[in-house]
LUMVODREN-958225 format. One line per field, with one value per residue (C-alpha): residue number from 1; residue in one letter; x, y, z. Coordinates in steps of 0.05 Angstrom, whole numbers, plus 5000, padded with zeros to 4 digits. Layout:
N
k	[NUM;...] $
r	[A;...] $
xx	[X;...] $
yy	[Y;...] $
zz	[Z;...] $
//
This chain:
564
k	[1;2;3;4;5;6;7;8;9;10;11;12;13;14;15;16;17;18;19;20;21;22;23;24;25;26;27;28;29;30;31;32;33;34;35;36;37;38;39;40;41;42;43;44;45;46;47;48;49;50;51;52;53;54;55;56;57;58;59;60;61;62;63;64;65;66;67;68;69;70;71;72;73;74;75;76;77;78;79;80;81;82;83;84;85;86;87;88;89;90;91;92;93;94;95;96;97;98;99;100;101;102;103;104;105;106;107;108;109;110;111;112;113;114;115;116;117;118;119;120;121;122;123;124;125;126;127;128;129;130;131;132;133;134;135;136;137;138;139;140;141;142;143;144;145;146;147;148;149;150;151;152;153;154;155;156;157;158;159;160;161;162;163;164;165;166;167;168;169;170;171;172;173;174;175;176;177;178;179;180;181;182;183;184;185;186;187;188;189;190;191;192;193;194;195;196;197;198;199;200;201;202;203;204;205;206;207;208;209;210;211;212;213;214;215;216;217;218;219;220;221;222;223;224;225;226;227;228;229;230;231;232;233;234;235;236;237;238;239;240;241;242;243;244;245;246;247;248;249;250;251;252;253;254;255;256;257;258;259;260;261;262;263;264;265;266;267;268;269;270;271;272;273;274;275;276;277;278;279;280;281;282;283;284;285;286;287;288;289;290;291;292;293;294;295;296;297;298;299;300;301;302;303;304;305;306;307;308;309;310;311;312;313;314;315;316;317;318;319;320;321;322;323;324;325;326;327;328;329;330;331;332;333;334;335;336;337;338;339;340;341;342;343;344;345;346;347;348;349;350;351;352;353;354;355;356;357;358;359;360;361;362;363;364;365;366;367;368;369;370;371;372;373;374;375;376;377;378;379;380;381;382;383;384;385;386;387;388;389;390;391;392;393;394;395;396;397;398;399;400;401;402;403;404;405;406;407;408;409;410;411;412;413;414;415;416;417;418;419;420;421;422;423;424;425;426;427;428;429;430;431;432;433;434;435;436;437;438;439;440;441;442;443;444;445;446;447;448;449;450;451;452;453;454;455;456;457;458;459;460;461;462;463;464;465;466;467;468;469;470;471;472;473;474;475;476;477;478;479;480;481;482;483;484;485;486;487;488;489;490;491;492;493;494;495;496;497;498;499;500;501;502;503;504;505;506;507;508;509;510;511;512;513;514;515;516;517;518;519;520;521;522;523;524;525;526;527;528;529;530;531;532;533;534;535;536;537;538;539;540;541;542;543;544;545;546;547;548;549;550;551;552;553;554;555;556;557;558;559;560;561;562;563;564] $
r	[X;X;X;X;X;X;X;X;X;X;X;X;X;X;X;X;X;X;X;X;X;X;X;X;X;X;X;X;X;X;X;X;X;X;X;X;X;X;X;X;X;X;X;X;X;X;X;X;X;X;X;X;X;X;X;X;X;X;X;X;X;X;X;X;X;X;X;X;X;X;X;X;X;X;X;X;X;X;X;X;X;X;X;X;X;X;X;X;X;X;X;X;X;X;X;X;X;X;X;X;X;X;X;X;X;X;X;X;X;X;X;X;X;X;X;X;X;X;X;X;X;X;X;X;X;X;X;X;X;X;X;X;X;X;X;X;X;X;X;X;X;X;X;X;X;X;X;X;X;X;X;X;X;X;X;X;X;X;X;X;X;X;X;X;X;X;X;X;X;X;X;X;X;X;X;X;X;X;X;X;X;X;X;X;X;X;X;X;X;X;X;X;X;X;X;X;X;X;X;X;X;X;X;X;X;X;X;X;X;X;X;X;X;X;X;X;X;X;X;X;X;X;X;X;X;X;X;X;X;X;X;X;X;X;X;X;X;X;X;X;X;X;X;X;X;X;X;X;X;X;X;X;X;X;X;X;X;X;X;X;X;X;X;X;X;X;X;X;X;X;X;X;X;X;X;X;X;X;X;X;X;X;X;X;X;X;X;X;X;X;X;X;X;X;X;X;X;X;X;X;X;X;X;X;X;X;X;X;X;X;X;X;X;X;X;X;X;X;X;X;X;X;X;X;X;X;X;X;X;X;X;X;X;X;X;X;X;X;X;X;X;X;X;X;X;X;X;X;X;X;X;X;X;X;X;X;X;X;X;X;X;X;X;X;X;X;X;X;X;X;X;X;X;X;X;X;X;X;X;X;X;X;X;X;X;X;X;X;X;X;X;X;X;X;X;X;X;X;X;X;X;X;X;X;X;X;X;X;X;X;X;X;X;X;X;X;X;X;X;X;X;X;X;X;X;X;X;X;X;X;X;X;X;X;X;X;X;X;X;X;X;X;X;X;X;X;X;X;X;X;X;X;X;X;X;X;X;X;X;X;X;X;X;X;X;X;X;X;X;X;X;X;X;X;X;X;X;X;X;X;X;X;X;X;X;X;X;X;X;X;X;X;X;X;X;X;X;X;X;X;X;X;X;X;X;X;X;X;X;X;X;X;X;X;X;X;X;X;X;X;X;X;X;X;X;X;X;X;X;X;X;X;X;X;X;X;X;X;X;X;X;X;X;X;X;X;X;X;X;X;X;X;X;X;X;X;X;X;X;X;X;X;X;X] $
xx	[5001;5021;5037;5049;4976;4993;5001;4937;4870;4833;4766;4706;4662;4728;4731;4658;4626;4559;4517;4565;4553;4616;4685;4736;4799;4863;4894;4848;4843;4925;4926;4863;4900;4965;4928;4890;4954;4983;4934;4940;5015;5005;4949;4992;5046;5009;4979;5051;5070;5010;5036;5101;5083;5032;5089;5129;5082;5065;5139;5156;5088;5116;5193;5177;5113;5106;5058;5003;5027;5111;5124;5103;5156;5150;5175;5181;5198;5263;5285;5282;5344;5333;5324;5392;5385;5433;5409;5463;5420;5358;5362;5320;5259;5268;5237;5281;5330;5400;5380;5326;5364;5426;5376;5387;5476;5467;5495;5559;5581;5621;5595;5577;5502;5484;5513;5467;5415;5366;5427;5402;5324;5296;5278;5230;5191;5180;5162;5216;5231;5223;5264;5340;5406;5439;5510;5549;5523;5541;5605;5620;5598;5649;5700;5687;5683;5751;5777;5744;5788;5853;5844;5805;5813;5873;5915;5980;5942;5895;5959;5997;5940;5931;6003;5976;5921;5984;5998;5964;5980;6007;6058;6022;5974;5973;5944;5873;5822;5777;5703;5683;5607;5596;5528;5478;5405;5355;5350;5313;5351;5419;5407;5382;5442;5488;5468;5488;5558;5564;5538;5593;5649;5631;5635;5698;5733;5739;5729;5665;5686;5619;5626;5588;5558;5509;5482;5508;5536;5474;5422;5461;5510;5568;5553;5620;5655;5721;5733;5691;5660;5661;5712;5767;5758;5815;5813;5836;5790;5728;5731;5730;5658;5611;5637;5641;5601;5596;5654;5699;5771;5761;5704;5704;5644;5676;5748;5716;5674;5740;5790;5830;5825;5893;5880;5959;5958;5930;5893;5907;5835;5768;5700;5641;5582;5526;5467;5399;5416;5492;5496;5519;5586;5574;5529;5594;5600;5552;5600;5638;5697;5702;5701;5757;5796;5755;5771;5848;5837;5857;5813;5744;5688;5619;5563;5494;5419;5402;5384;5420;5428;5389;5439;5499;5463;5460;5538;5576;5623;5575;5519;5546;5578;5503;5460;5507;5504;5422;5380;5321;5338;5278;5318;5371;5365;5321;5394;5428;5383;5383;5448;5484;5424;5415;5390;5427;5403;5362;5333;5305;5273;5228;5219;5203;5159;5111;5102;5096;5051;5005;5018;5041;4967;4928;4908;4931;4983;4968;5012;4994;5056;5030;5078;5057;5091;5030;5054;5008;4976;4945;4916;4888;4819;4837;4895;4849;4800;4858;4873;4795;4794;4852;4850;4773;4787;4846;4812;4857;4810;4729;4671;4640;4567;4536;4468;4437;4396;4432;4497;4472;4464;4512;4555;4624;4687;4726;4793;4824;4869;4933;4925;4998;4999;5063;5055;5090;5017;4968;4899;4899;4914;4858;4807;4815;4812;4742;4715;4725;4704;4644;4624;4621;4651;4611;4658;4651;4732;4753;4805;4859;4886;4958;5008;5080;5099;5079;5130;5099;5156;5226;5272;5334;5389;5360;5387;5315;5272;5315;5323;5239;5242;5277;5246;5177;5209;5222;5158;5128;5171;5142;5072;5033;5008;5039;5012;5064;5061;5097;5160;5181;5239;5223;5171;5222;5263;5209;5178;5259;5268;5208;5201;5143;5102;5066;5007;5034;4982;4998;5019;4951;4947;4915;4898;4846;4854;4871;4833;4852;4876;4934;4963;5001;5086;5122;5167;5201;5262;5267;5263;5320;5297;5350;5375;5416;5382;5449;5475;5556;5573;5523;5543;5475;5408;5370;5310;5347;5287;5272;5344;5340;5275;5288;5299;5236;5209;5183;5099;5106;5150;5160;5230;5250;5280;5277;5295;5230] $
yy	[4995;5069;5103;5180;5213;5252;5184;5152;5150;5213;5191;5199;5249;5300;5296;5314;5382;5394;5369;5310;5308;5329;5309;5357;5367;5342;5415;5441;5384;5392;5463;5455;5396;5447;5501;5457;5432;5504;5528;5468;5477;5554;5541;5497;5535;5598;5546;5526;5594;5620;5559;5580;5657;5633;5590;5650;5706;5661;5655;5724;5744;5689;5720;5792;5798;5856;5856;5903;5922;5952;5927;5855;5804;5760;5699;5686;5612;5638;5663;5594;5568;5501;5459;5473;5531;5586;5644;5693;5733;5741;5801;5851;5863;5901;5960;5967;6011;6007;6060;6021;5960;5991;6020;6092;6087;6048;5983;5964;5933;5874;5830;5747;5756;5683;5674;5720;5731;5773;5830;5853;5818;5856;5915;5884;5860;5925;6001;6045;6078;6158;6160;6174;6162;6227;6240;6245;6179;6145;6173;6149;6073;6068;6103;6063;5995;6010;6019;5952;5921;5950;5931;5867;5799;5765;5833;5871;5923;5863;5828;5872;5898;5832;5827;5890;5851;5816;5874;5919;5982;6010;6071;6080;6059;6023;6029;6008;6011;5957;5948;5876;5864;5801;5762;5766;5763;5751;5759;5835;5855;5837;5863;5924;5923;5912;5969;6014;5983;5994;6064;6078;6051;6101;6155;6129;6108;6039;5969;5931;5850;5811;5751;5690;5665;5606;5627;5687;5664;5623;5681;5745;5754;5785;5868;5893;5870;5833;5829;5784;5826;5754;5756;5700;5629;5638;5713;5714;5734;5698;5644;5707;5728;5692;5718;5785;5828;5890;5859;5843;5875;5906;5936;6014;6022;5981;6019;6085;6057;6031;6096;6061;6095;6133;6182;6190;6118;6083;6007;5958;5937;5957;5921;5968;5936;5973;5911;5942;5922;5969;6026;6094;6087;6044;6101;6142;6113;6163;6230;6266;6263;6193;6190;6216;6162;6111;6135;6114;6040;5998;5950;5944;5896;5917;5864;5910;5884;5955;6007;6063;6110;6152;6174;6181;6247;6274;6264;6328;6320;6266;6295;6347;6290;6247;6312;6309;6228;6232;6305;6267;6233;6177;6150;6112;6040;6040;6065;6019;5958;5955;5963;5913;5857;5809;5752;5680;5650;5594;5642;5682;5621;5622;5698;5693;5617;5652;5717;5685;5633;5675;5750;5770;5766;5814;5890;5909;5878;5884;5861;5835;5831;5807;5797;5780;5784;5758;5700;5642;5596;5644;5658;5714;5745;5812;5813;5790;5844;5893;5878;5882;5951;5972;5944;5971;6035;6050;6025;5975;5921;5923;5905;5838;5834;5789;5793;5728;5757;5815;5775;5741;5789;5792;5840;5847;5842;5913;5888;5832;5838;5796;5802;5767;5755;5728;5706;5654;5633;5617;5634;5703;5691;5630;5675;5731;5678;5646;5716;5734;5666;5658;5726;5773;5839;5900;5923;5872;5862;5794;5773;5730;5714;5676;5659;5630;5593;5585;5562;5570;5601;5643;5586;5647;5592;5550;5567;5549;5581;5643;5643;5628;5692;5737;5714;5744;5800;5812;5795;5841;5884;5877;5903;5962;5977;5941;5938;5924;5907;5945;5939;5881;5890;5848;5896;5953;5906;5896;5973;5998;5962;5968;6047;6037;6072;6027;6027;6004;5962;5989;5935;5915;5926;5872;5831;5892;5915;5987;6047;6062;6002;6025;6088;6116;6124;6185;6151;6086;6088;6039;6054;6063;6016;6032;6113;6153;6203;6239;6309;6298;6376;6388;6317;6309;6274;6298;6283;6267;6266;6339;6361;6363;6363;6313;6254;6245;6191;6137;6117;6046;6055;6121;6123;6104;6155;6154;6193;6235] $
zz	[5004;4985;5047;5006;5011;4960;4913;4936;4880;4887;4921;4871;4919;4917;4843;4828;4830;4875;4830;4819;4738;4716;4736;4751;4700;4728;4715;4766;4819;4834;4852;4900;4928;4937;4959;5023;5040;5039;5088;5125;5142;5155;5209;5244;5246;5273;5320;5345;5351;5387;5438;5444;5454;5512;5550;5538;5563;5627;5649;5641;5689;5742;5742;5727;5773;5821;5885;5890;5949;5943;6015;6003;5984;5930;5938;6006;6007;5975;6041;6073;6102;6100;6033;6006;5951;5929;5952;5943;5892;5935;5963;5942;5901;5834;5863;5918;5911;5953;6007;6021;6010;6065;6107;6094;6091;6162;6128;6095;6044;6013;6062;6037;6028;6030;6097;6130;6091;6146;6136;6066;6062;6131;6097;6048;6101;6131;6113;6096;6156;6164;6211;6176;6200;6210;6156;6213;6245;6180;6176;6256;6236;6176;6217;6268;6225;6196;6271;6293;6231;6254;6320;6327;6350;6318;6300;6317;6371;6399;6414;6440;6481;6514;6545;6595;6620;6662;6695;6743;6720;6664;6641;6570;6536;6468;6402;6416;6465;6483;6525;6534;6537;6583;6561;6617;6627;6578;6510;6508;6565;6525;6458;6497;6538;6482;6445;6497;6506;6425;6434;6495;6442;6396;6437;6466;6412;6433;6400;6429;6435;6458;6502;6460;6527;6504;6439;6415;6356;6337;6347;6314;6254;6241;6245;6229;6153;6154;6226;6285;6345;6385;6443;6432;6468;6501;6527;6592;6635;6607;6671;6715;6683;6722;6781;6769;6819;6852;6912;6854;6865;6797;6807;6799;6854;6894;6885;6902;6957;7000;6963;6929;6866;6843;6796;6780;6761;6700;6715;6656;6660;6699;6718;6717;6740;6718;6737;6759;6828;6828;6884;6892;6875;6813;6782;6794;6719;6701;6709;6673;6718;6736;6652;6655;6694;6669;6596;6609;6627;6559;6576;6612;6619;6627;6659;6658;6637;6633;6566;6599;6538;6569;6626;6568;6547;6619;6613;6599;6536;6507;6504;6444;6408;6414;6388;6327;6312;6329;6317;6325;6399;6395;6342;6377;6382;6309;6280;6322;6335;6264;6245;6301;6306;6244;6251;6238;6173;6220;6262;6193;6166;6229;6207;6137;6137;6186;6154;6084;6113;6164;6152;6078;6047;6104;6095;6155;6213;6292;6337;6408;6459;6528;6583;6658;6721;6758;6798;6777;6726;6666;6630;6676;6665;6681;6624;6588;6589;6586;6519;6495;6521;6498;6420;6420;6450;6408;6346;6336;6334;6315;6364;6352;6334;6385;6362;6322;6284;6256;6254;6190;6146;6088;6093;6042;6087;6083;6101;6125;6191;6209;6296;6312;6393;6430;6495;6539;6546;6493;6527;6507;6432;6442;6472;6410;6356;6382;6393;6315;6293;6341;6317;6257;6268;6264;6208;6168;6176;6178;6238;6233;6301;6313;6358;6336;6401;6476;6512;6575;6619;6597;6587;6583;6579;6516;6448;6414;6464;6451;6368;6381;6423;6375;6315;6347;6359;6289;6275;6318;6285;6224;6233;6225;6292;6364;6435;6482;6563;6609;6637;6579;6540;6491;6472;6470;6418;6368;6371;6376;6306;6266;6291;6318;6375;6406;6460;6523;6569;6634;6692;6728;6801;6852;6791;6763;6693;6704;6665;6621;6600;6555;6523;6472;6488;6476;6427;6404;6451;6506;6582;6628;6690;6738;6719;6777;6814;6821;6807;6796;6801;6864;6887;6911;6895;6829;6793;6724;6692;6694;6668;6597;6553;6507;6574;6609;6653;6620;6614;6639;6711;6739;6760;6694;6641;6563;6504;6468] $
//
């Protein structure tokens, strides 16, 4: 059988006219065959091109599509750190610029981006900050990075400085001076105290070295280019850190109290006890005259659980420099926190996966940070009442419609709000979740309530506990509005990183919800819980919250100090 269709015998039907009476001549039949074949070939070609075009268009939409909200991140899955893919190119969306990526110039370039994804990706999860760092601060940070690289661990100046630790006193200072931060207390306290010590290092031209404790290197990336900020494991004084206290022989307050400070001699090292239980002699650290003596010592070891930045502004000589660094006084931790604290890839994965799953599609994100200091098993009804009262009065969350007949009416949802609750107890989020599931809102808004973890109690020394805590601080900082608990350093960190002025839930007394339930913070700055009340010049007690207009008492702690 002939397989070529053009050599087959023509059908009788195809070779006759419509009437079927006269066969068509062969000369007329052949052009019709080839015309039909050409039309078929053209149709096939056109169809193939159309399919290819559709495929190319689909790929174009996948790889070049932008979200309708410029502050939302496309492809959060790329931020995951457990699937073994290469993330070196996942740093920003197409519409981000270097200023946003580098946080207005706060961040230096030149890092291996894949080793710390959060450094350049964090800007993609928040709205651009309205608070811009001053050119003087940017210059100071670049100068510090140069100093840190020249004097950091392993360098010749560092090795020479180490030899001074074997001496009681030294005849002359070396090329570099150092301040060692001792890892101490809970995570929120550590973050705030470390930022304080770094600012002190900037003011005094010292190199900051960080005691890694049990988990610092597991939580945070290196913030400075080309040189580690971690104190080497073989540092000679490390074994003494746990035992440092007010009675240590090299404690500055102890030496003052016992009149053994010799202004004519320079100590090789000095311990500064700035923990919340410090005494009047320890607080002399905040006096200008004492800073003159302290400034000569090449090695300072600091243990603190305080955000002592507000009191640095009350030291003559520091205040003018601080004014140039931070013309907007309330931006100190906002800038230094975003500069210093970049979660490691493991912690960043916790942040991005949760954000993608529960927060990314919401029209508005509300953060509620609950820290309860009452003794006993929660949740407590008075705390729940306080949360409800605050969020409704301040129009953060809508009222629910409890009238059954009225709730059956068909409403068109206006907005989807995602509520992120962080607490050691799951009861508060479960209560909110049940309420917004069982009843519709009067506004028609859809409310989703989410809580990443519920650890039950604070577990300061556990790595995973602290990793989750850091992830939750970052998630809270990505919300649009924030409610925090009085006295909580956890909340202070979140509001500072996010540039948010929160509503503060006032501390309840006698297990009764306060009225009002909350109040708006004066600024996004953390509160210094244990400030000195001493006039160094007059050598007498004074209310340090009334000396300058930009250092005031805190809303949540009447004796505390904060920048405004």
